[in-house]
C-alpha positions as CSV (number, residue, x, y, z in Angstrom):
1,X,12.1,-9.8,9.5
2,X,9.3,-7.9,11.1
3,X,5.6,-8.3,10.9
4,X,3.9,-11.6,10.8
5,X,0.4,-10.7,12.0
6,X,-0.9,-11.9,8.6
7,X,1.7,-14.7,8.1
8,X,3.4,-12.5,5.5
9,X,0.5,-13.1,3.1
10,X,0.8,-9.6,1.8
11,X,3.5,-10.8,-0.4
12,X,1.0,-13.1,-2.1
13,X,-0.8,-9.9,-3.2
14,X,2.5,-8.7,-4.8
15,X,2.9,-12.1,-6.5
16,X,-0.5,-11.8,-8.1
17,X,0.3,-8.3,-9.3
18,X,3.7,-9.6,-10.7
19,X,1.9,-12.3,-12.6
20,X,-0.6,-9.9,-14.1
21,X,2.3,-7.6,-15.1
22,X,3.9,-10.5,-16.9
23,X,0.7,-11.1,-18.8
24,X,0.6,-7.4,-19.8
25,X,4.2,-7.6,-21.0
26,X,3.5,-10.7,-23.0
27,X,0.4,-9.4,-24.6
28,X,0.6,-10.3,-28.3
29,X,4.4,-10.7,-28.1
30,X,6.2,-13.4,-30.1
31,X,7.4,-16.2,-27.8
32,X,11.1,-16.6,-27.3
33,X,13.0,-19.7,-28.5
34,X,13.2,-20.7,-24.8
35,X,9.5,-20.3,-24.3
36,X,8.8,-22.4,-27.4
37,X,11.3,-25.0,-26.2
38,X,9.6,-25.2,-22.8
39,X,6.4,-26.2,-24.6
40,X,7.8,-29.6,-25.2
41,X,4.4,-31.3,-25.3
42,X,3.8,-30.0,-28.8
43,X,4.7,-31.9,-32.0
44,X,7.9,-30.7,-33.6
45,X,6.0,-29.4,-36.6
46,X,3.2,-27.8,-34.4
47,X,4.3,-24.2,-35.2
48,X,4.4,-24.9,-38.9
49,X,0.7,-26.0,-38.7
50,X,-0.3,-23.3,-36.2
51,X,2.1,-20.3,-36.7
52,X,-0.3,-18.1,-34.6
53,X,0.8,-20.1,-31.5
54,X,4.2,-18.6,-31.8
55,X,2.7,-15.5,-30.1
56,X,1.3,-15.0,-26.7
57,X,-2.5,-14.3,-26.5
58,X,-3.4,-10.8,-27.5
59,X,-6.0,-9.4,-25.1
60,X,-8.4,-6.7,-26.2
61,X,-7.6,-3.1,-25.3
62,X,-10.4,-2.9,-22.8
63,X,-9.1,-6.0,-21.0
64,X,-5.6,-4.6,-21.0
65,X,-6.8,-1.4,-19.3
66,X,-8.6,-3.5,-16.7
67,X,-5.5,-5.6,-16.1
68,X,-3.3,-2.5,-15.6
69,X,-5.9,-1.1,-13.2
70,X,-5.9,-4.4,-11.3
71,X,-2.1,-4.1,-10.9
72,X,-2.4,-0.6,-9.4
73,X,-5.1,-1.7,-7.0
74,X,-3.2,-4.8,-5.9
75,X,0.0,-2.8,-5.3
76,X,-1.9,-0.4,-3.1
77,X,-3.5,-3.3,-1.3
78,X,-0.1,-4.9,-0.7
79,X,1.2,-1.7,0.8
80,X,-1.8,-1.4,3.1
81,X,-1.6,-5.0,4.2
82,X,2.2,-4.7,4.8
83,X,1.9,-1.5,6.9
84,X,-1.1,-2.8,8.9
85,X,0.9,-6.0,9.5
86,X,3.7,-4.1,11.0
87,X,1.4,-2.0,13.0
88,X,-0.5,-5.0,14.4
89,X,2.8,-6.7,15.1
90,X,4.0,-3.8,17.1
91,X,6.8,-2.9,14.8
92,X,5.3,0.4,14.0
93,X,3.6,2.8,16.4
94,X,0.6,5.0,15.4
95,X,2.8,7.8,14.1
96,X,5.3,5.6,12.2
97,X,2.4,3.6,10.8
98,X,0.9,6.7,9.2
99,X,4.2,8.1,8.1
100,X,5.4,4.9,6.5
101,X,2.1,4.2,4.8
102,X,2.2,7.7,3.2
103,X,5.9,7.2,2.2
104,X,5.2,3.8,0.6
105,X,2.1,5.1,-1.2
106,X,4.0,8.1,-2.5
107,X,6.8,5.9,-3.8
108,X,4.3,3.8,-5.6
109,X,2.6,6.8,-7.0
110,X,6.0,8.2,-8.2
111,X,6.9,4.9,-9.8
112,X,3.5,4.7,-11.6
113,X,3.8,8.2,-12.9
114,X,7.2,7.4,-14.3
115,X,5.8,4.2,-15.9
116,X,3.0,6.3,-17.5
117,X,5.5,8.5,-19.3
118,X,6.8,5.3,-21.0
119,X,3.4,4.5,-22.6
């Protein structure tokens, strides 16, 4: 594996974005049987008393918009950190750094545009 100038911490940025995306996917969604099973600290009749707890928290629209924007910014930050890491580590030269940065950002943009057509 190449890079290492930042101890591969750029992947932590991606992990944060992944966690936010999971929260977005779960927004107001009913929990699966497995998710409910994993909440084994609850009384067996908990969900009869509190049926609203069968659902993930529903964030307001304004918060959801901000979370989606956060994912976009974090994905861009991860790309920049990764490309700079390779540049500082000597894996990319000046030209390849700029070329690969542009390629990665274009791929991200293309993927985001495809995701926007699903909304």
